[in-house]
N, C-alpha and C positions, 0 to 999 in steps of 0.2 A: 626679478629685482624690483628696487625701491626706487618711487620716482626720479629721489636727487643721485640713484646712486651711479647713473650712467652719466650726471656730470662730474660726479667726484673722479668715476674713470678717468674721463675725456682731460679734468684739470691732472691727472698724473702721468698724463702720458701713455695710456695704457688700454685705452677706449677700442684699439683694434685687434688685442690681443685678450680678452676681458672673460672672466674665467666662464670655466664648460658647464653649461647647465647638468644637474643632479637626472639621472636616468629617471625617465615618466615625467618629465618638465618638457615644458613646449623649446622650441628653438626660438635664441635669441633673435630680435629684430623682427619679429613681426609685427605687423601693422596692427592698431585697434582692432580694425574690422577683421585681420585674423585671429588674433589674437581672441576675440568673439566666439569666432567661428571654431576655435580651439576649444573651448570652454563647452560651449552647446553640445560638439561633438562627443566631448570627452562625458557629456551627461547622458547622453545615447550610449556611447561603448558602454558606461557601466547600468543602463536598462537592464530589468527583467522583465522578459517577456511572459506573459498570462496569455492561457489558452482562448484566452476572447481577443487576443488580438494577432493568434495567429502562429504560435508558436506550436510547434511540431507537425503532424501525427506522432512524426517522428525525430530524435535532434539525440545529437550529444550532450548541449547546456544550454540554459534559457538567456544569459548573456556574454557578451565580448570578455568581459572583465573578469570574468570565471575560470577561462583559461589562459588568457594575458594578464597576469597577475604577478610579476617579479621583476619590475615593479608593474602598476598597471600599463598595461600596452606592449608589460616584455614577456617574455617566455614563459612556459609554466611548467607545472610538473604532471597535469591529465595527460592520460594518452587516450589514442581513440585508435581504432581496429583496423586496417584492410584487409582486403581476403580476395582472393580470386582463385586460379586454376592453371597452371603451366605445367606443360607438355615441351620438354627441350627438343623431343625427336622427331615432331610435326606440331604444328598449329600455335607454338609459342605460347605467349601469354594469353589470356581471356580474363578479363576485368568482372566477370559474369554478370553484368549490366542487367540483362535480363532477370537478375537474383536479389538485385538491390545493391550490386557491387560497384566499385571496387570499399566504400565506404559503410562500417556497420555504424547502423545511427542506434546507440543502445540504450537508451531512451523511447518513452513514447507518453500522450496521455490519454491511451488506452489500449489496455492490454490486448483488446483483438487485433492490432496494430503493431505489435512486437517483433524486433526482428532478431534471427540470428545466425549465425554463421553457418550458409547453406552445406548441406553433405556434398556436393560439387568442388568445393574450394579445397585445395591441397598444399595454398597458400599462405598463409595469415602474417600479418606485423601490426607491431602495433610500434604510431609514430606519437613524441611530446611535440608540445604546442612550440612553434616558432615564436621569434623576437619581434616585433612590429616597431622598435625604436628604430629611427634614423630613415624608415623604407621610405619618405617623401623623396628623401635624397637619394635614396638608391634607384626609385625609379627614373631620377633626373638624368642618370649616367647615360650619357649617348650609346647606344646599341653598337655602333660602331667604335667604340673601345672596349665591349667584351669582346666583339667577335675580332678584335686586333690579337688576342691574345690563341682563340681559335685555331688561325692562319700563323701566330709563331708561339708556340710552344716556349717556355724560357726554359725545359729540358725536355731530352729525349723520354725520359722517365713518364711523364702525363702528355695526355690528350684531351682536352678538355671539347665538350661538345656544345654546344648552344642549342639548347631546348626554345623552337622558333614556336611561335604561338600567337595567336587572331585575338587582341583583346575582345571583349564580351560585348563592351560597348563602342566597337566600330565593328561589328562582323564584318561587314567588305574592306575593311581597311586593310594593308599590309601585317604582314605578319612580324612581331617585336619579340626580341631575345625574352624569354623568362627570366625572372630573377626571383620569385618569390615562391615559397613553399620548399618542402622537401626535394621533389623533382624538376624544381625549376618553372615548374607550371602555370603561373600565371608572370604578368609582364608591368598588370601597372595594380597601383593601389584600389581604385574602384573596382577592378575586377576581382581582387583579393577580398573585397567586403563583401561584393555581392554573391561571390560563391560561396563564405564563410556564413554570411546571413542565412543561406537555404540547405547547406553541405551539413552547416555545425547545429543551427537554433531553429532551421522549417521554416522560415521567413522567406517567404516568395518576392521577389520583387521585379523592375523593370527589365535585369537583365538575366535571369536566371526565374522565368515565370512560372515554370511546371515542378509540381511537388512531386516529393520521393515517396513513390507506393512502397510499402512494409516488402522487401524481399521480392519487388516488383508486382504484387500482388495489388491491379487495380480493383477489385472490387473492395477489397479490407479497405484502401483509400480511401473509397465513398464513404464508408460505414463511421469513420474516425473526423475527415476534415470538412467542417462546418462553415468556414471561414472562406471565403471568396476569396481566388487569387488574380494579381499577384496582393499581397497581402501588406504590404510595402506602400503607401502612397504619398503623396506629396505634403508637405506643411505648407503653411501661410506665405512664407516665401517661395516655394515653387521646389523645395530640396527634400529630398527621402532621405528615410531612413540611413540608406549605403553610403551617400552624400554628405548625411551630416559626419558619421563614422569615418568616412575616407579623410574629409577634412581633420579631426583629432588625429590622425594616423598621419598624414600626410605632414603635418607640424609637429609632431615628437622630437625631440632632439636624438641626435645621435647619444650610444653613453660616454661618458669622457675617457680621456687616456693619459695618466699622468705616472711617469712622466709626460709626455709625448711624445719623445723621439730622445732617441744617442742611448740607449742603454744598448750594455755588451751582452744581455738575452737576445733582445730583438736579432745582433749581427747576429749569434750562433745558429737563431731561427731561422733566417737565412743562408747562411751558411749548407745548413744540411739539407736545403731544399723544400722548407716548409710553404716557404713563399713561391714556390711554383703553382701553387693554387689557391693560396690565400694571400693571393696578392694585397700589397700595403694599401695603395693608394688610386683613389681615384680623382676625378674633378666634373662635376656635376655639368652640362649642358649650358650654353650662354646664350640660350632661345628665350628670345624678348618675353615671350608667350607665357614664360614661367615666372613666378612670385620671386622677388628678388631673393629673398633670404634661402631658393632653394637655387638661383641661378650662381654658375661659376663658381660654384662651393667645392674646395679640395676636402676630401673627407679621409677616412683611415678604416674601412670596413673589414681587410683581411681576407676579402675572398676573391675569386675571378668572376662565383654566379655561373660557371658551367657545371654540365653533368661531367663527374669522371665515375670510370669504373671500381669499386670500390668491392672486386671481389667477392669471397665468402662472408663479409661480414655487412654487404649492402642487406636492402629489407625484401629483396626479390619479390616486389610490386611494380608492374610498369603502368606507366600514368601518360598518358598524350604520347611523346615522342619519345618519352625518359624510356630506358630498358630496365632491364628488371633489376640487375646488379650497377647501376648509374644511380647516383645520389650528387645532390646538386652542392657543390662547396658551401658549407654553411660560413656566413665573416663571423669573426669571430670578436668582434667588439662587446664588450659588456660581456666575454666568459666566465669572469671572475665570479660572477653572482648564477653563475648558468648551473641549475642542480636540478635533476640529473643533465647526463650529457649520455652523445649518440643519440640516433635519430628514433633508437625506440625506447628511450631511457634507462639501458642498462646497467650504465656506469651513475649510479648515485651514492649520496651519502660522503660523510669524510670531510677533507678539505679540499682544494683547487687540485695540490701538489698530490691526494690519493688518488684524484678521477684520472687524473693523466698520467700518471708513472705505474709502473709495477704490472705484472702480470690479468689483465683484463682491463688494467685503463687505455684511455683513449689511445694513447700514443700505440702501445698494445695493437689494439683492434686496428690501427690504420696499416700494421705491418700483416694484416693477412692475406691467406695464399689470393692470388688473382690482384691484389687493390694496386693501382696507380701510385701510393704513397708507401709504397714497401722498403723501396728504396730508401725513401729521407728518411722514414721511421726509423729503420735499420741503424742510418748515420745519426740519429739521435741518440739511440739506445746503447752506440759506441762511445757517445762519449762523457766526459769523468761527472762523477755525483756532484760534484761543485757546479760545473756547466750545466747539465740538466738544470739545475735549479737556479741556474740564471734567468737561463729561459722560460721556468714555472714564474720567476720573479717578473719577465716581461709579460707574460699573459695573464699575472695580477693586475698588472695595470689596465688591462682592459676594461673598463668600468667601474675604473678608479677615480672618485674627485680630489680635485686640489684641497690639502688641507684635511685631509681625512686622515690622521698619522695613526686612526687605530683600525682602519678600513670597515668601520659599522655603517656606512653611506650618510653619515651626519658628520656635520662641524658642528660640534660642542666644546664645552669647556674639557673635555677629555683633552679633546685634540688640541684647545690651547696651551694644558700644560704642558704636550709633550711639544709644541712650538716654541713655549719657551725654553726647553732644554735643546730644541735643533739649531736656536741661533747661532750664527757664527759661518766663518767660511771654508773652505774646502769642500763645498757639496758636488759630489759629481750623480749622471743621472744612475746609476748603482747602489748611489746611497741613500738607506733608508729615509733619511732627512732631504731628499729631493721633492717631497710629496710637499713641502712648503715654501721650495724654492719657485715661487709664482713664475718670475720674471727670467728664470734661469740663467741669472749670473753668477752661480756658483757658491754663494753664501743665502741664509735668511738673517734676512735683516727688516728694517723701518720699512720699506717699499713692500715687502711679503705682505707686513703685519697689514699697512693701510688696504688691501684688496681682500686678508681676511675677514675684514670687518663686514666687506659685500657679501658673503655667502657662509656668514657664520648665522646657525640656524635659532637658537636660544633667543625667547623676546619673552623675559619674566617679565615684566613691569606692563607688559602686554598694549608699547605701542606702536604697534607694526612697523618697528625696527629693530634690529639686531640688536642684542646687546652689546655687542663690540662697536658695532657702529655708534651706540648711544656714545659710548666711554669715548671713543674717538675725536666723536664733534664736542665734547664736552656737553652733553645733554642731562649727563648720569658720572656718578663719581666712583673712583673704585681704588677706596681705602687699603685694603689688604690685599690687591695685586692678583687677584684669583677669577679675575675677568669677568666678573660678576655684578650688575650694578649694585651698589651698596642699597639702594632702597629695598632692594629684594631680599633682604636677607634681616639682620634683629636692628628693631628699630626702637628706640628710645621712647617712652611714654610720652604721648601728644597729650597734654592737658590741657588743650583749648585755650578759653579764657582770648586774652588777646585786642586788637579796637576792630574797628570798621575797615581796615583799608586791606591791602593786599598781600601783603608782608605774610612769609609763611615759612617757620623755622623747622627743620630737621637732623635729627642726628642718626644716622643708621651705619649699619654694616657689619663689625666682630660689637660682641656681647663685651661691653668693654669692663668686666669684672674679671676676664682671665688674662692670664699674661701674654706680655703680647700683643693684645689685642690692636685694632684700629677700626676708626670709623670715620665718615663725613661728615664734617657738619655745614650743612647747605641752607642759606638764604636766598631766599626766590621773592619777584616782585616788587622787588626797590624800584626808584626812580632811575634814570640813567644816572651811571656816576655819583649817586648820594652815598651819604657818608654812612654805613654802616657801624652801629655801636652792638653791644652786647651785655646784659645785664644777668645778674646771677647772686643765687642765695642760697643756704643750706636749708631755706624754709619758704613754705607758701606764704604770699599775705592773707590773712585772714580776712581783709576789706580792702581787694584793689584799690590802690589810690588814681585815682584821674589826673594825668597829665594837662591831656586837653580833650576837650569835648571827644566822647565816643572810644577812646584809648587807655587803656589799662596798664599797670605794672605787674606783674605778680607775682616775682620774687620776694620775700620781704626786706624792706629797706630799714637799714641801709642796709643797700646791697654789697657785698662781700668783693664784688668786681662789679665797675661799670667803666665799661673801655672804648676806644675808636677801635676798632679792628680792621678798619680797610673800607674801601671804595668800592662800590658795587660797579659793576662790569657794564657795558654800552647795555647789552641783554636784561640789567638791574639782577644781576644775580655775584654771590660773593662765596668762594668755598674755603673749607681749610681742613685739616686733617688735623684730629686729635686720638692721642695714645696713651693706652693705661701703663701704670709703672708697675701693674702685677703685684703690687702688695697685698698684706691679708688682711687689710682695711677696704673697706667700703665703702662710699659718701654717696648720697643721693644732692645732685645738685638742680637748683630748678631757675632752668635758663630760659632768658627771651632777647631778641634782638631788636632791636629798633633801627627803623630808616631815617634821614633827616635830609630833603630837599629843600632846602633852604631855609624857610623856617615852620615847614610843615614836619609834622611827625610821626609817624605809620610803626604802630607796635605788632610785633608779629603774635601767635600762640605760645604758650609755653611747654618748654620740654623738661620732665624731670629726667638727667643723665647719673646715672648711678656707674659710677666707677670706682676701680679697684686703686690704692695708694700703696 
């Protein structure tokens, strides 16, 4: 957010209901030190490891961001393979750890260390990348609040089970409720980072100091691994790679939700029982040891983070305490951008609606034989087509930004055009116009417009401030009402010359030879409240005439127009709009501004203005 945006929000009385950060952005309200740690950690999250740094010798990818890429820190479409052996008649699940299981590392720095799925494996499954957006807030959910749903199932159809796990950073400490990974096998962001570093990249660290041997072959490992373990060590500030990427992930904002509540689709989502597992909201811990931005925050992840039996559509991979048919309830925030869906990515492509509905869609998979979600999925499938689409519209709100009318993840001039069309009363949460009703007062009006400038993303003049905010503050003009600062469009020819002062003249906007075109005449650099004059002629003076030392008049004299057009603002500016008449004749006027402050005269540069009559 721009340095003065927070002040504008406070002045508008909306500081406590600020725009939601887009996906991949940091949490709002980070301290300067936290923001620096977020940026530093983001650089490490994007870092591509080399062999000399300890990559591998077996690995899946060489950077965190390779998998978590939709957007940075979010989910991805890259799949990894899990394998093992399952004997339902005796012995149960065997991860084949002695043969390199249960995770297959598909890449290697040396062909001698290549891994394969061993013949002893009778179970294989693929998993797609989970999202890390908002996981600092998820980590901060009190264990007791998750365990509440274990003891108090919201319906007789479900029986969520907590995956209790000891965080690797506190090996002698008490177990915590797991909440990360498809099997809820990890409870903390640091543990998640350490596990991913060694399992996915092959970077040993203080939490996981033992290198993975290819298919369990320690002799092969000795041939390929030439970097001493642990490969992750402290930087000059004492922080390790896993600490830095932990900072980045803990401070990632959760996906936005627009509208934030009240849709009919959400009510139907709850009515058919989807919220039995996809619990809408939690409040993070009030522990003073937590950073302020993570403490006591109401969040809407739509998950209970518990294990549930998904029947025949599970992955049949055991992990820790998680049984082969159990899967963690994935949080739904951000689901609108998640492609592929399901733990193995089998539902891919198309639209969100096509991924959710119909045979083979996500709802259909929830109704699989033996699934705890069968009852709610069946109730959903009994809804009318229009009610089903209301639920889809609600799920499409999970990840949608405010003011993003076309849903492309950006807030730009295309959304501005939609905002203009959406203005007016009668807006409900189910109305597509609700994306523009920021203050949720039932209409799209100037109050919403004021906030839109803070999240608008185009900056055509490169001044570090959004174009819409430039227009709102008067820094830029918009004579043709297209939300694009006029100085970024067609500018009439600057002839230069002028004097030695600070006065500057520009005429920018539309090409004034076109019917209905408009442009802004902007005079800047005058003395505060000085009188401003405009001099114009159809010809340029061959020998500019000196009025006062160092000041030159460029239009040929006698001028066709020489008039006092107004007084400069306290900031030394004067603006007005000129419109073309749209005729067939085009004339070029040589124009120059003059500023009078007491007895001092300052001449601007000259501009050749071509205009139709």
